[in-house]
N, C-alpha and C positions, 0 to 999 in steps of 0.2 A: 850859608842860609839856615837860619832855625826856622822850623815850623811848630805853633802850638794849635790845637784843637782844643776848644772848651766845650765839653760835652761830651761823655763818652755813652752815650744813646745809641741807636741802631745807626743812624746816617752820621754820626762826629765818629764814630768807630771804626763804619765803613769805609771814610774817607783817610782816617789814620792809618789802617790795613792796607789799604789802596796805594799810598803815599810811601808805607814802610817796606812794601813789595817793588817800588818802582826802583829807578837809578838815580832820582832826581838829588837825595838826600844821602847824606853819610848815616851812618848807624848812629843813634843817639843826638841827632840834629831835629828829630822829631819828639815833641811832647803832646803829652793830653792830660787835661784837668778835668778831675770832676769831685763832686762834694759827697759821693756816698760812698762810704768807707768800704761796704761790701764789695763794690763795683771796682774799686782803686785797689783793693787786696788781690782781688781775679787778675788784674790787668798787672800789677805788677811781676805777675809770674812769666810775662811776656817782655822778651829782652828786646823787641822792636822798637821800643820806645820808651822814655823816662816817663813816669806816672806822677802827678803832683795832686796834691788835695788844697794847697794854698796859692790863692795867683799871685801874691807877691813873690812867691818863690819863681816862677815862669813867667809870668808875663813881660818882665824887663827885659828877658833874655830873647824874646821871639821877633823876629823880621816880619813875618806872617802869621794872622791868626784866624783860624776858622771858629765862627761863633755859632756852636751848633745844640742850640736850648729851645726849647718852647718860649714863644715871646711872652707867656706869663711867667717866668721863670727868670725873665731878664731885667726888670728893675733893680734888683740888688746887685747883680753882674754888670748893669752899665756904671753905677755908682764905683765899683769895683775897679773896673778899668778905666776909668774917670781917672782915678787916684795913681794907677801904678803903669799907666802908658805911655809910651816913648811917641813924638811928633812925626818920628818917620815910617811907624809901622802902617801896616797894610791889615786891614780888617775885612775878612771874607765872611758873609752873613747868609746863611740858610736857613734865616727864619722867616716861616710865611708871612707876609704882610706887613712886615715893619719898613719902612721905607728909608731911603737912605738918607733924608733929611734927618729924621727922627735920630739915627742914630748918631750922627755928626753932631747934633745938638745936647742928645742925652750924654755923650760920651767924651764930646769935645776933643773929636777927631775929625780928619780930613778925608784920608785915604779909605774908601767904603767900595767894596764890592759886594752885591746882593745876587744873590744865586739860588735858581730854582732847580732842585735834582728831582730825579724818580728813583722809585724803588729798586729798578734794575741795576743802580749803582752797587748792590748789595753783592753782585756776581760779577761785577767788571763790565756790565753792557749797559750801564745807565747813561740817560741824556741829561744834560746841565745846561740851562740857559742863563747867562748872567750879562749884566749892566754895571755900570762904574761911575762913581765921582770923576769930575773933570781932575781932579787931583792925583788921580792913579796914571801914571805914564805908560807910555806905548809899551815900552820895556819889561814896566812892570806888569802889565796886563798880560804880555807872553808868558813870563813866571807863572802866573795866576791860570792862566788856560793850560799849562803843561800840568800842576797839580791838580786841577778839576779832572783834566781827562786820565788822571789814572783810575777812575772810576766808570770811564768808557768815553764818551763824545762830548762836546759842548759847543755853543755858539755864543757869539756876543752880540747882545739885542743894543738897539738904539737908546730906549727908555724903558722905565720903571711899569708902564702900562704896556709894554709889550711880554714883560715878566709875568704880569697876571694872566695876559692872553695865552702865554705858553703854558701856563698852569692848566687852562682848561685843554691842552693837547697831551703834552708831554709830561706834565706833573700828575695829572690824573688819569692820563692815560693807559697806564698799565693796567687800572681797575676795568676799563671798557673790552679791553681784549679779555681778561678774566671773566668778566659778565659773557662775554660771546662763547667762551669755549665751555662756560658751566652749561650753558644752553645747549650746547652742540653735545656735550657728555650725556645729559640728560633724555636728550632726542636719541642717543646710541643704546643708551641703557633701556628704553621703553621700546625699543626696536628687539631689545634680548640680548643683546652685550654685556657683559660684567662689567662693574666700575674699571677693576685694572685694565681690561681691554679698551673701555670707553677711553680712559684716561691716555693710554699709550697711542690710540688712535687719534686722539684730538690735538696731544701734545708733539706729535710728529706732523702731523699736516701742517699746523700753524708753523713750526720751526722749516719745515721745508720752504711752505707759502714764502717766509721772510727771506730765507736763503736765495730764491727764484727770483725774489724782488730785487734785492742786492747784486744780483749778479749782472744787471743791465741798466739799462735808461729806460725800459720800458716803463710806463705808468700803471698803476691798478686796472683801469679798463681796459686796457692791451692785452694784461694779464688774463683776464677775465674771458676776452673775445677767444685766446687761446684754449682756457679750459671749458668753455661752454658753447656746444654746436646749436644751430639750430632745431628744434623740437626734441632736444636732450634731456638728460636729466638736470645737468648744471643750468640749462637755460631755465627749467621748470622752478627749481627753487629761487633763481636772481628774478624772474617774474613774480614769483609770490614776494620776495622781500620788497621789490617796487611797486606793488598794489598796497603793500601794507605801510607803505611811505618809510621803512625802516632808515633808509639814508638821511631824511630830513629828520628823523628821531634821535639819530646820532649827532646831526650837527646840532641840534638845539640842547642836546645835554652836554655837549662841549661849549658852549655858549651860558648855560647854567654854571657851569664850571668857574668860569672866567668871570661871572658877574657875582658869583660867591666870594672869590678873590678880592674883588674891589671891595666888596662891602668888607671883608673881614680885615684887610687892609685899613679902612677909613675907622674900623673899630679900633682896631689897635694901636693905631696912631694916635686917637685920642687920649689914651691912656696915659701916653707919656707926656701927655702936654703939661708943663708947669706955670 
């Protein structure tokens, strides 16, 4: 199996490095393509994968192709893929908002997987949701899932609408966590802690809470009950959040991200209508 990653930006390089460090591919069975000479020159110093600047030199040799470019850069790429593709290739797109149908028609291909990763993929703890065209077999999907999971965990979803929904939860979700962390750090510094101590305090608290959550089947409400006692400090904080409607505001924020994902998808796909 030979895999090609098109686009050596943050997410493309993340997937390339994740796959290179796994046991799924033999050395040199991983290729990466980018049009920026400065970037490819730097990548050629890495012996984990072969680096290319011309699509005709690598695409015909690939069995699975990751498309990791921004949607507004994809017009010319789609045409190039159409000219050099093979009919049996599987294309995995991590382009936000570009539908499977749009890609099938623009590149004249059948086997398409649309995936939505998140930022934590960069440290091997990402979450990716994905869905696929009916032309991708169950066995091929298992291979796709193993490749995606080199950057963390994943789930297969039934429809592209669910991909947009997952954008509002897992795709944009790290930013919500950082928002909450920043607020807690600012609260700590307002109380007199140094920025260094506030950072450590908040980071360790979040990491510890996630480890606790993953250590059992208890839901978040059950864990909150274990921390908060009646009339105690934690209960005072939770009561304040409830009074200020924080939970509903978070739900509204996630839904706003979902609605924007749908809107961007509609805008992107109009651009590819010929």
